[in-house]
N, C-alpha and C positions, 0 to 999 in steps of 0.2 A: 678520318674516320674512326670511329672508337673500334680499337682491336681486338678487344674482348667480344664485341657485336658480331665482327666480321667470324672469328672463331667458334661460335656459338654456330651461326650459320653455318658455316663447314661442319659444324657437328651434326648437321640435320633439325637445327631448331628452328621451326615455322615462323614463329614469336621474331626470331632474331631476323630470320631474313625477310619477311613483310616489313621490319621497320628498316631495312636498308630500302628495300623496293619501292615502299610507298612513297618517297619524295620523288621517284624516276616516272612516275605514272601516270603524267600530264604528257612529259617527253614521249615516253613509248606509246600513248594511244596517238598523237599528232605523226608521229612516225608511221604508224601502222594505218591511220586513217588516209594521208596523202598516198600512200602506196597501194592501200586496194582501192579506195575511192568509194567504199561502200561500207555501210557502220556495221551491220555484224559481222562481215568479213573481216572487219578491222577488230572490231571485240573478238572474234574466233580467234587471229593472230596474236593479239595482244595475250589471252589467256594460253596459247600455247609456249609463246615467248616466255611469258612467267613461269609456266611448269617446267619448261626444258631449263630456265635459270636457277630454279632449284632444287634440281634434280643434278645440275650439273654443277655448281658452285664451289665446289671440292678441286675443279680445276682451275677455277681463278686464283692466277698468282700474284696477281696484285700489281702489275707491270703496265695495266691501264687503271683508270678510276673504274668503281662500280659502276655509274651509270654510262661510261662509252662500252664497256664490257656487256650491259644489257641491253644496251643501244644496238648492239651488234646481232646478238641473239635475237632481237627482234627483226631485224630487217631480214636476216638468214629465213625466220618463220612469215615472214609476208611473201619471200621471194619461192618458197616450197608452196605457200598456197596458190600464188599467181600460176605457177606451173600448173599445179591440180587443176585451177580455173581454166586454164587453156585447152588441158585434156578433156573434161566434162565439156568443154563448148563445141569442140571437134566431135565426139560421141554425139552428141547432141544432134548435128550436124549431119554426119553419115548414117544418122538414124532416121532424118526428116529425108534424106535422099534417095534412102531405102525405099520410101513411104511414095516416091514417085514424085517427091518436090524439086523443082528444079531452080538452087540456090545459086547464087552468083560466087563466083570465087573471091573472095576480097585480097586474097594474096596479092602483094606486090611480084613482080618478075622475077625469075629465081636469079637474074644478074643484079638485081637491086637487093633482093636479099641479102645476096654474097657481100655487096659491097658495105651495106647497114650492120652486117653482121661483122667483118673485118672491122668497120669503123668504131663498133662498141669493145670488140678486142683488144685494140690499139688502146682505146682510152682505160680497160681495165687494167691492160698492164702498165699504161703510166701512171694510173693512181696507186698500185702497189710500189710503183718506185717512189713515191714519196714517204717522207717521213712519217711516222705513225700519228704524231699530234697535229702534224699540217693536213694527211688524209681525216682526219676525223673532223678535223675543224671548217674545212671547206665541204665536206660531205653535210654536217649538220648544217652550216650557212646555206649551201646552192640548192642540194635535194628537201631539204626539210625548213628551210625558211626560218630558221631562229637567227634572231639578234645575234649581234657582237655580245650585248650584256647576258643573254641567254646562255650562249656558247661558254663566256668567259665563267656564269655560274656552273656549267653542267662539266666543264674541265677544270674547274677551281684554281684558275690562271686568271691574273689582271686582262682586261678590256684590250687593252695596249698587245700582249701578246697574242691576243685571239686574231687581232688585225693582220699583224708580222705573220703569223703563220697563213693566213689564208693569204696574203700577198703573194708569199715564198709560193705555195703550192700553186697558185695562178702562173707564175711566172715559169716554173719548171714544167709544169702541165702544157702553156702554148708552146715552150720552146720544144719539147717532144711531138706536139700536134700541128707545130706550124705550116705542112704540107696538106692537112685536111680542113683549113681555110682558104676561104675564097679569093684569089688575090684581088690586090685593088685596085682598080682600072687607071687610076691616076699613077699611082706607081708605077704598072707597067710600061705606060706612057712615059713618064721620066725615064725610066730603064733606057726605052728603044731612042729615046733622044740622045742620052749619054753615048750609044753605042753609036749613032750615026755621026756624034761629034768626032768621033776617036778613029772612024774610019778614015 
């Protein structure tokens, strides 16, 4: 990456920032649209992400690529927008109920909500334990649907390196979250047979 361009962008040069950001626009758009599932909301989130990136580029230390740094800002912008959307939907439902409309409660039971929340928290913690490069590669592949070649281009590493990072990340996640998977009935039967033989 052109270090002079980076320094100019950090100094507030909008043209320099745009020259860094334009090559990432397709990736950021795909990220926002997959998360928001709505064209206008995705456009709003993308604009918000670009503005936040421009205003905070001085905080980019360069320990991750510019595209990776920008991708994380976009994800956070989408998460903020989704939280606000959820609040707006809840407010709208409350107003309809106040008008006398009897709306069904779509929420799952408290116990199911708690279980799902705990699973999401464990997954988040497990992802946090991954090496940053492994976490980024897995997220781009599993959540964003990018191919190995596309990820290699974004992270500026060979395709084989991307494949290796994703495989290692998967193994680490499976090891940490193994008790969340449904047990294999056949393995349980084999285990029971082995116990019978030892009695």
